[in-house]
py3Dmol code that shows the C-alpha trace and the ligand (Angstrom):
import py3Dmol

protein = """\
ATOM      1  CA  UNK A   1     -16.061  -5.882   2.854  1.00  0.00           C
ATOM      2  CA  UNK A   2     -12.915  -5.414   4.842  1.00  0.00           C
ATOM      3  CA  UNK A   3     -10.689  -8.438   4.388  1.00  0.00           C
ATOM      4  CA  UNK A   4      -7.801  -8.909   6.784  1.00  0.00           C
ATOM      5  CA  UNK A   5      -5.066 -11.503   7.000  1.00  0.00           C
ATOM      6  CA  UNK A   6      -4.129 -12.392  10.547  1.00  0.00           C
ATOM      7  CA  UNK A   7      -2.587 -14.897  12.898  1.00  0.00           C
ATOM      8  CA  UNK A   8      -3.410 -16.024  16.394  1.00  0.00           C
ATOM      9  CA  UNK A   9      -0.043 -17.738  16.594  1.00  0.00           C
ATOM     10  CA  UNK A  10      -0.823 -20.450  14.063  1.00  0.00           C
ATOM     11  CA  UNK A  11      -0.837 -20.366  10.276  1.00  0.00           C
ATOM     12  CA  UNK A  12      -2.147 -17.118   8.776  1.00  0.00           C
ATOM     13  CA  UNK A  13      -5.895 -16.969   8.145  1.00  0.00           C
ATOM     14  CA  UNK A  14      -8.221 -14.485   6.498  1.00  0.00           C
ATOM     15  CA  UNK A  15     -11.250 -12.838   7.992  1.00  0.00           C
ATOM     16  CA  UNK A  16     -13.893 -10.170   7.528  1.00  0.00           C
ATOM     17  CA  UNK A  17     -13.512  -7.143   9.797  1.00  0.00           C
ATOM     18  CA  UNK A  18     -16.633  -5.350  11.008  1.00  0.00           C
ATOM     19  CA  UNK A  19     -17.311  -1.669  10.395  1.00  0.00           C
ATOM     20  CA  UNK A  20     -16.019  -0.629  13.803  1.00  0.00           C
ATOM     21  CA  UNK A  21     -12.764  -2.501  13.196  1.00  0.00           C
ATOM     22  CA  UNK A  22     -13.269  -4.459  16.408  1.00  0.00           C
ATOM     23  CA  UNK A  23     -14.213  -7.986  15.373  1.00  0.00           C
ATOM     24  CA  UNK A  24     -12.901 -10.350  12.756  1.00  0.00           C
ATOM     25  CA  UNK A  25     -14.930 -13.270  11.392  1.00  0.00           C
ATOM     26  CA  UNK A  26     -12.650 -15.986  10.052  1.00  0.00           C
ATOM     27  CA  UNK A  27     -13.168 -17.267   6.500  1.00  0.00           C
ATOM     28  CA  UNK A  28     -12.144 -20.597   5.026  1.00  0.00           C
ATOM     29  CA  UNK A  29      -9.521 -19.784   2.424  1.00  0.00           C
ATOM     30  CA  UNK A  30      -7.694 -17.076   0.533  1.00  0.00           C
ATOM     31  CA  UNK A  31     -10.444 -14.799  -0.795  1.00  0.00           C
ATOM     32  CA  UNK A  32      -8.374 -13.969  -3.873  1.00  0.00           C
ATOM     33  CA  UNK A  33      -8.855 -17.538  -5.052  1.00  0.00           C
ATOM     34  CA  UNK A  34     -11.844 -19.002  -3.203  1.00  0.00           C
ATOM     35  CA  UNK A  35     -15.426 -18.042  -2.507  1.00  0.00           C
ATOM     36  CA  UNK A  36     -15.874 -16.335   0.848  1.00  0.00           C
ATOM     37  CA  UNK A  37     -17.300 -18.698   3.456  1.00  0.00           C
ATOM     38  CA  UNK A  38     -17.290 -18.040   7.172  1.00  0.00           C
ATOM     39  CA  UNK A  39     -15.802 -20.698   9.437  1.00  0.00           C
ATOM     40  CA  UNK A  40     -17.985 -19.573  12.344  1.00  0.00           C
ATOM     41  CA  UNK A  41     -14.985 -18.496  14.433  1.00  0.00           C
ATOM     42  CA  UNK A  42     -14.811 -14.860  15.485  1.00  0.00           C
ATOM     43  CA  UNK A  43     -11.971 -12.989  17.176  1.00  0.00           C
ATOM     44  CA  UNK A  44     -11.492  -9.547  18.604  1.00  0.00           C
ATOM     45  CA  UNK A  45      -9.122  -7.616  16.335  1.00  0.00           C
ATOM     46  CA  UNK A  46      -7.118  -6.650  19.435  1.00  0.00           C
ATOM     47  CA  UNK A  47      -6.551 -10.339  20.191  1.00  0.00           C
ATOM     48  CA  UNK A  48      -4.993 -11.197  16.813  1.00  0.00           C
ATOM     49  CA  UNK A  49      -1.946  -9.970  14.971  1.00  0.00           C
ATOM     50  CA  UNK A  50      -2.874  -8.439  11.639  1.00  0.00           C
ATOM     51  CA  UNK A  51      -0.526  -9.329   8.789  1.00  0.00           C
ATOM     52  CA  UNK A  52      -0.016  -7.724   5.410  1.00  0.00           C
ATOM     53  CA  UNK A  53      -3.462  -8.262   3.858  1.00  0.00           C
ATOM     54  CA  UNK A  54      -1.876  -9.558   0.683  1.00  0.00           C
ATOM     55  CA  UNK A  55       1.515 -10.922  -0.263  1.00  0.00           C
ATOM     56  CA  UNK A  56       1.847  -9.802  -3.879  1.00  0.00           C
ATOM     57  CA  UNK A  57       2.219 -12.905  -5.976  1.00  0.00           C
ATOM     58  CA  UNK A  58       4.575 -11.372  -8.463  1.00  0.00           C
ATOM     59  CA  UNK A  59       5.011  -7.626  -8.030  1.00  0.00           C
ATOM     60  CA  UNK A  60       4.313  -4.309  -6.432  1.00  0.00           C
ATOM     61  CA  UNK A  61       4.144  -1.585  -9.069  1.00  0.00           C
ATOM     62  CA  UNK A  62       5.018   1.860  -7.811  1.00  0.00           C
ATOM     63  CA  UNK A  63       3.988   5.094  -9.500  1.00  0.00           C
ATOM     64  CA  UNK A  64       6.230   8.126  -9.128  1.00  0.00           C
ATOM     65  CA  UNK A  65       5.249  11.808  -9.112  1.00  0.00           C
ATOM     66  CA  UNK A  66       1.516  11.216  -9.468  1.00  0.00           C
ATOM     67  CA  UNK A  67       0.469  14.256  -7.415  1.00  0.00           C
ATOM     68  CA  UNK A  68       1.454  17.657  -8.838  1.00  0.00           C
ATOM     69  CA  UNK A  69       2.272  19.111  -5.401  1.00  0.00           C
ATOM     70  CA  UNK A  70       4.635  16.225  -4.644  1.00  0.00           C
ATOM     71  CA  UNK A  71       6.282  16.447  -8.079  1.00  0.00           C
ATOM     72  CA  UNK A  72       6.844  20.147  -7.370  1.00  0.00           C
ATOM     73  CA  UNK A  73       8.406  19.530  -3.952  1.00  0.00           C
ATOM     74  CA  UNK A  74      10.775  17.040  -5.612  1.00  0.00           C
ATOM     75  CA  UNK A  75      11.813  19.836  -7.963  1.00  0.00           C
ATOM     76  CA  UNK A  76      10.038  18.572 -11.050  1.00  0.00           C
ATOM     77  CA  UNK A  77       6.811  18.423 -12.960  1.00  0.00           C
ATOM     78  CA  UNK A  78       4.351  15.609 -13.383  1.00  0.00           C
ATOM     79  CA  UNK A  79       5.419  13.179 -16.098  1.00  0.00           C
ATOM     80  CA  UNK A  80       3.531  13.020 -19.396  1.00  0.00           C
ATOM     81  CA  UNK A  81       2.827   9.320 -18.777  1.00  0.00           C
ATOM     82  CA  UNK A  82       2.722   7.351 -15.511  1.00  0.00           C
ATOM     83  CA  UNK A  83       6.237   6.811 -14.147  1.00  0.00           C
ATOM     84  CA  UNK A  84       6.412   3.156 -13.124  1.00  0.00           C
ATOM     85  CA  UNK A  85       8.884   1.278 -10.978  1.00  0.00           C
ATOM     86  CA  UNK A  86       8.879  -2.161  -9.361  1.00  0.00           C
ATOM     87  CA  UNK A  87       9.242  -3.099  -5.715  1.00  0.00           C
ATOM     88  CA  UNK A  88      10.093  -6.721  -4.843  1.00  0.00           C
ATOM     89  CA  UNK A  89       7.417  -8.541  -2.878  1.00  0.00           C
ATOM     90  CA  UNK A  90      10.028  -9.255  -0.198  1.00  0.00           C
ATOM     91  CA  UNK A  91       9.719  -5.583   0.831  1.00  0.00           C
ATOM     92  CA  UNK A  92       6.132  -6.087   1.990  1.00  0.00           C
ATOM     93  CA  UNK A  93       5.343  -6.097   5.707  1.00  0.00           C
ATOM     94  CA  UNK A  94       2.107  -5.706   7.592  1.00  0.00           C
ATOM     95  CA  UNK A  95       0.509  -3.268   9.998  1.00  0.00           C
ATOM     96  CA  UNK A  96       2.553  -2.788  13.158  1.00  0.00           C
ATOM     97  CA  UNK A  97       5.601  -4.494  11.698  1.00  0.00           C
ATOM     98  CA  UNK A  98       8.868  -2.630  12.149  1.00  0.00           C
ATOM     99  CA  UNK A  99      10.433  -0.931   9.137  1.00  0.00           C
ATOM    100  CA  UNK A 100      14.143  -1.570   9.415  1.00  0.00           C
ATOM    101  CA  UNK A 101      16.312   1.361   8.338  1.00  0.00           C
ATOM    102  CA  UNK A 102      19.337  -0.215   6.662  1.00  0.00           C
ATOM    103  CA  UNK A 103      22.908   0.876   7.243  1.00  0.00           C
ATOM    104  CA  UNK A 104      23.363   1.905   3.592  1.00  0.00           C
ATOM    105  CA  UNK A 105      21.154   4.993   3.918  1.00  0.00           C
ATOM    106  CA  UNK A 106      21.209   8.171   5.942  1.00  0.00           C
ATOM    107  CA  UNK A 107      17.934   9.608   4.647  1.00  0.00           C
ATOM    108  CA  UNK A 108      14.752   7.555   4.774  1.00  0.00           C
ATOM    109  CA  UNK A 109      11.409   9.143   3.869  1.00  0.00           C
ATOM    110  CA  UNK A 110       7.811   8.028   4.425  1.00  0.00           C
ATOM    111  CA  UNK A 111       5.338   8.246   1.500  1.00  0.00           C
ATOM    112  CA  UNK A 112       1.687   7.632   2.375  1.00  0.00           C
ATOM    113  CA  UNK A 113      -0.220   6.136  -0.566  1.00  0.00           C
ATOM    114  CA  UNK A 114      -3.432   4.481  -1.672  1.00  0.00           C
ATOM    115  CA  UNK A 115      -2.691   0.934  -2.872  1.00  0.00           C
ATOM    116  CA  UNK A 116      -4.814  -1.036  -5.343  1.00  0.00           C
ATOM    117  CA  UNK A 117      -4.941  -4.825  -5.060  1.00  0.00           C
ATOM    118  CA  UNK A 118      -5.526  -6.662  -8.335  1.00  0.00           C
ATOM    119  CA  UNK A 119      -8.101  -9.458  -8.226  1.00  0.00           C
ATOM    120  CA  UNK A 120      -7.526 -11.410 -11.399  1.00  0.00           C
ATOM    121  CA  UNK A 121      -5.049 -12.066 -14.140  1.00  0.00           C
ATOM    122  CA  UNK A 122      -5.312  -9.435 -16.824  1.00  0.00           C
ATOM    123  CA  UNK A 123      -3.478  -7.820 -19.709  1.00  0.00           C
ATOM    124  CA  UNK A 124      -4.207  -4.784 -21.886  1.00  0.00           C
ATOM    125  CA  UNK A 125      -7.092  -3.606 -19.696  1.00  0.00           C
ATOM    126  CA  UNK A 126      -9.115  -0.689 -21.019  1.00  0.00           C
ATOM    127  CA  UNK A 127      -9.640   2.052 -18.424  1.00  0.00           C
ATOM    128  CA  UNK A 128     -13.387   1.499 -18.531  1.00  0.00           C
ATOM    129  CA  UNK A 129     -12.849  -2.171 -17.646  1.00  0.00           C
ATOM    130  CA  UNK A 130     -10.402  -1.548 -14.805  1.00  0.00           C
ATOM    131  CA  UNK A 131     -13.029  -1.914 -12.076  1.00  0.00           C
ATOM    132  CA  UNK A 132     -13.491  -5.563 -13.100  1.00  0.00           C
ATOM    133  CA  UNK A 133      -9.928  -6.467 -12.171  1.00  0.00           C
ATOM    134  CA  UNK A 134      -9.763  -4.594  -8.853  1.00  0.00           C
ATOM    135  CA  UNK A 135     -10.015  -6.740  -5.752  1.00  0.00           C
ATOM    136  CA  UNK A 136      -9.834  -3.829  -3.334  1.00  0.00           C
ATOM    137  CA  UNK A 137      -7.744  -1.113  -1.745  1.00  0.00           C
ATOM    138  CA  UNK A 138      -5.389  -0.776   1.176  1.00  0.00           C
ATOM    139  CA  UNK A 139      -3.024   1.792   2.679  1.00  0.00           C
ATOM    140  CA  UNK A 140       0.667   1.743   1.828  1.00  0.00           C
ATOM    141  CA  UNK A 141       3.837   3.440   2.909  1.00  0.00           C
ATOM    142  CA  UNK A 142       6.242   3.618  -0.037  1.00  0.00           C
ATOM    143  CA  UNK A 143       9.301   3.952   2.194  1.00  0.00           C
ATOM    144  CA  UNK A 144      12.203   5.431   0.269  1.00  0.00           C
ATOM    145  CA  UNK A 145      15.924   5.817   0.910  1.00  0.00           C
ATOM    146  CA  UNK A 146      15.981   9.270  -0.665  1.00  0.00           C
ATOM    147  CA  UNK A 147      19.774   9.547  -0.782  1.00  0.00           C
ATOM    148  CA  UNK A 148      20.082   6.227  -2.627  1.00  0.00           C
ATOM    149  CA  UNK A 149      17.220   7.158  -4.951  1.00  0.00           C
ATOM    150  CA  UNK A 150      19.310  10.143  -6.012  1.00  0.00           C
ATOM    151  CA  UNK A 151      22.669   8.380  -6.179  1.00  0.00           C
ATOM    152  CA  UNK A 152      21.519   5.114  -7.798  1.00  0.00           C
ATOM    153  CA  UNK A 153      19.370   6.640 -10.529  1.00  0.00           C
ATOM    154  CA  UNK A 154      17.426   3.375 -10.684  1.00  0.00           C
ATOM    155  CA  UNK A 155      15.024   3.134  -7.720  1.00  0.00           C
ATOM    156  CA  UNK A 156      15.176  -0.611  -7.101  1.00  0.00           C
ATOM    157  CA  UNK A 157      17.361  -0.437  -4.017  1.00  0.00           C
ATOM    158  CA  UNK A 158      16.013   2.850  -2.624  1.00  0.00           C
ATOM    159  CA  UNK A 159      12.451   1.536  -2.545  1.00  0.00           C
ATOM    160  CA  UNK A 160      13.051  -2.199  -2.417  1.00  0.00           C
ATOM    161  CA  UNK A 161      14.815  -2.871   0.870  1.00  0.00           C
ATOM    162  CA  UNK A 162      13.229  -5.537   3.044  1.00  0.00           C
ATOM    163  CA  UNK A 163      10.355  -4.021   5.112  1.00  0.00           C
ATOM    164  CA  UNK A 164      10.122  -0.897   2.898  1.00  0.00           C
ATOM    165  CA  UNK A 165       6.574  -1.612   1.710  1.00  0.00           C
ATOM    166  CA  UNK A 166       4.132  -1.728   4.638  1.00  0.00           C
ATOM    167  CA  UNK A 167       0.576  -2.596   3.520  1.00  0.00           C
ATOM    168  CA  UNK A 168      -2.628  -2.707   5.564  1.00  0.00           C
ATOM    169  CA  UNK A 169      -4.456  -2.775   7.855  1.00  0.00           C
ATOM    170  CA  UNK A 170      -6.874  -4.697   5.599  1.00  0.00           C
ATOM    171  CA  UNK A 171      -8.297  -4.661   2.071  1.00  0.00           C
ATOM    172  CA  UNK A 172     -11.491  -2.666   1.578  1.00  0.00           C
ATOM    173  CA  UNK A 173     -13.379  -4.076  -1.390  1.00  0.00           C
ATOM    174  CA  UNK A 174     -16.144  -1.450  -1.497  1.00  0.00           C
ATOM    175  CA  UNK A 175     -14.446   1.875  -1.969  1.00  0.00           C
ATOM    176  CA  UNK A 176     -14.688   4.687  -4.484  1.00  0.00           C
ATOM    177  CA  UNK A 177     -11.126   5.992  -4.845  1.00  0.00           C
ATOM    178  CA  UNK A 178     -12.153   9.239  -6.560  1.00  0.00           C
ATOM    179  CA  UNK A 179     -11.869  11.597  -3.564  1.00  0.00           C
ATOM    180  CA  UNK A 180     -10.506  10.082  -0.363  1.00  0.00           C
ATOM    181  CA  UNK A 181      -8.650  12.010   2.301  1.00  0.00           C
ATOM    182  CA  UNK A 182      -5.084  10.707   2.745  1.00  0.00           C
ATOM    183  CA  UNK A 183      -3.265  11.791   5.902  1.00  0.00           C
ATOM    184  CA  UNK A 184       0.186  10.744   7.091  1.00  0.00           C
ATOM    185  CA  UNK A 185       1.346  11.310  10.666  1.00  0.00           C
ATOM    186  CA  UNK A 186       4.867  11.060  12.041  1.00  0.00           C
ATOM    187  CA  UNK A 187       4.815  10.544  15.810  1.00  0.00           C
ATOM    188  CA  UNK A 188       1.276  11.924  15.770  1.00  0.00           C
ATOM    189  CA  UNK A 189       2.028  15.095  13.795  1.00  0.00           C
ATOM    190  CA  UNK A 190       0.271  15.488  10.441  1.00  0.00           C
ATOM    191  CA  UNK A 191       2.946  15.631   7.740  1.00  0.00           C
ATOM    192  CA  UNK A 192       0.902  14.818   4.622  1.00  0.00           C
ATOM    193  CA  UNK A 193      -2.703  15.909   4.132  1.00  0.00           C
ATOM    194  CA  UNK A 194      -3.937  15.171   0.643  1.00  0.00           C
ATOM    195  CA  UNK A 195      -6.799  13.712  -1.315  1.00  0.00           C
ATOM    196  CA  UNK A 196      -6.878  11.076  -4.013  1.00  0.00           C
ATOM    197  CA  UNK A 197      -8.891  13.591  -6.039  1.00  0.00           C
ATOM    198  CA  UNK A 198      -5.483  15.100  -6.864  1.00  0.00           C
ATOM    199  CA  UNK A 199      -4.063  11.957  -8.486  1.00  0.00           C
ATOM    200  CA  UNK A 200      -2.668  12.983 -11.875  1.00  0.00           C
ATOM    201  CA  UNK A 201      -3.376   9.549 -13.338  1.00  0.00           C
ATOM    202  CA  UNK A 202      -6.338   7.877 -11.655  1.00  0.00           C
ATOM    203  CA  UNK A 203      -6.667   4.262 -10.621  1.00  0.00           C
ATOM    204  CA  UNK A 204      -8.305   3.096 -13.858  1.00  0.00           C
ATOM    205  CA  UNK A 205      -5.658   4.788 -16.002  1.00  0.00           C
ATOM    206  CA  UNK A 206      -2.856   3.297 -13.900  1.00  0.00           C
ATOM    207  CA  UNK A 207      -4.223  -0.224 -14.190  1.00  0.00           C
ATOM    208  CA  UNK A 208      -4.662   0.182 -17.922  1.00  0.00           C
ATOM    209  CA  UNK A 209      -1.178   1.632 -18.375  1.00  0.00           C
ATOM    210  CA  UNK A 210       0.554  -0.981 -16.205  1.00  0.00           C
ATOM    211  CA  UNK A 211      -1.328  -3.853 -17.825  1.00  0.00           C
ATOM    212  CA  UNK A 212      -0.075  -2.787 -21.250  1.00  0.00           C
ATOM    213  CA  UNK A 213       3.435  -3.476 -20.015  1.00  0.00           C
ATOM    214  CA  UNK A 214       2.959  -6.352 -17.575  1.00  0.00           C
ATOM    215  CA  UNK A 215       0.444  -9.129 -17.147  1.00  0.00           C
ATOM    216  CA  UNK A 216      -1.155  -8.402 -13.787  1.00  0.00           C
ATOM    217  CA  UNK A 217      -1.781 -11.329 -11.465  1.00  0.00           C
ATOM    218  CA  UNK A 218      -4.192 -11.735  -8.552  1.00  0.00           C
ATOM    219  CA  UNK A 219      -2.578 -10.156  -5.517  1.00  0.00           C
ATOM    220  CA  UNK A 220      -0.369  -7.776  -7.452  1.00  0.00           C
ATOM    221  CA  UNK A 221      -0.399  -4.314  -5.927  1.00  0.00           C
ATOM    222  CA  UNK A 222      -0.197  -0.869  -7.509  1.00  0.00           C
ATOM    223  CA  UNK A 223       0.918   2.039  -5.308  1.00  0.00           C
ATOM    224  CA  UNK A 224      -0.735   5.130  -6.727  1.00  0.00           C
ATOM    225  CA  UNK A 225       1.792   7.759  -5.614  1.00  0.00           C
ATOM    226  CA  UNK A 226       2.151  10.149  -2.703  1.00  0.00           C
ATOM    227  CA  UNK A 227       0.914  13.699  -2.106  1.00  0.00           C
ATOM    228  CA  UNK A 228       3.155  16.551  -0.940  1.00  0.00           C
ATOM    229  CA  UNK A 229       4.758  16.525   2.485  1.00  0.00           C
ATOM    230  CA  UNK A 230       7.227  13.662   2.203  1.00  0.00           C
ATOM    231  CA  UNK A 231       9.982  13.902   4.774  1.00  0.00           C
ATOM    232  CA  UNK A 232      12.482  12.070   6.917  1.00  0.00           C
ATOM    233  CA  UNK A 233      11.774   9.393   9.460  1.00  0.00           C
ATOM    234  CA  UNK A 234      14.358   8.004  11.844  1.00  0.00           C
ATOM    235  CA  UNK A 235      14.633   4.984  14.101  1.00  0.00           C
ATOM    236  CA  UNK A 236      12.356   5.308  17.092  1.00  0.00           C
ATOM    237  CA  UNK A 237       9.635   7.174  15.187  1.00  0.00           C
ATOM    238  CA  UNK A 238       6.268   5.829  14.105  1.00  0.00           C
ATOM    239  CA  UNK A 239       4.433   6.616  10.881  1.00  0.00           C
ATOM    240  CA  UNK A 240       0.690   6.271  10.318  1.00  0.00           C
ATOM    241  CA  UNK A 241      -1.028   6.412   6.936  1.00  0.00           C
ATOM    242  CA  UNK A 242      -4.782   6.995   7.214  1.00  0.00           C
ATOM    243  CA  UNK A 243      -7.140   6.840   4.250  1.00  0.00           C
ATOM    244  CA  UNK A 244     -10.766   7.852   4.561  1.00  0.00           C
ATOM    245  CA  UNK A 245     -13.246   4.948   4.750  1.00  0.00           C
ATOM    246  CA  UNK A 246     -10.321   2.523   4.714  1.00  0.00           C
ATOM    247  CA  UNK A 247      -8.301   2.606   7.909  1.00  0.00           C
ATOM    248  CA  UNK A 248      -4.928   3.363   9.466  1.00  0.00           C
ATOM    249  CA  UNK A 249      -1.630   1.671   8.660  1.00  0.00           C
ATOM    250  CA  UNK A 250       0.893   2.278  11.460  1.00  0.00           C
ATOM    251  CA  UNK A 251       4.519   1.120  11.579  1.00  0.00           C
ATOM    252  CA  UNK A 252       7.437   1.791  13.890  1.00  0.00           C
ATOM    253  CA  UNK A 253      10.820   2.512  12.318  1.00  0.00           C
ATOM    254  CA  UNK A 254      13.819   0.815  13.875  1.00  0.00           C
ATOM    255  CA  UNK A 255      17.587   0.609  13.492  1.00  0.00           C
ATOM    256  CA  UNK A 256      19.005  -2.610  12.032  1.00  0.00           C
TER     257      UNK A 256
END
"""
ligand_1 = """\
1
MG
Mg 5.783 6.701 -3.745
"""
view = py3Dmol.view(width=600, height=400)
view.addModel(protein, "pdb")
view.setStyle({"model": 0}, {"cartoon": {"style": "trace"}})
view.addModel(ligand_1, "xyz")
view.setStyle({"model": 1}, {"stick": {}})
view.zoomTo()
view.show()
């Protein structure tokens, strides 16, 4: 299933998107917490505004340097254990929403990533049980103020500015993350062309590792890291993150 969150001008609602990505069938509640039941109302996707498919209840967990080619381009090696950081949920925006480049930075980078949405509260998950706590997957752009990442040491500000965590366009619940093409485009030009087959630590390992530190709650999101090809994006440009069998997350970047 592809589960989207959307608005037609009223309160946000959830719906199931068809395979062509053209129609959305409204459902009654938040599918993280309630059984999926159709309301009977259907919309054209082009007639609604898609929103971030999930607002993380407590946290977005980022994973750094989880592709060897990206670790190399950053001048390092892959870490011996997953390198975790936290992004506040206030950074999350949806498909099409503008990413606002703040005045404090002169070097903002895109990072196309596969995001995992957690479906239920869990702690100390074994890798072999990770599938049971996954709600689904979506595309993410782990937008980073690269200059502040270097100067701050801690990454909270560099990756946590408002609007720096676009998610979408929807959550795909039936997806094997083992080998998915991940392509990022800046103004239409391909700038990242990777595959999730190259993840150093896979989805199950990441969930297990994170859950040994933090209780994971329904709606929490784990960003699995970015492949090589990160680079600058400036106001007026548009970045698209496309993941095979999932969809395209596109966001314009704007000045404050
Ligand atoms: Mg990243």
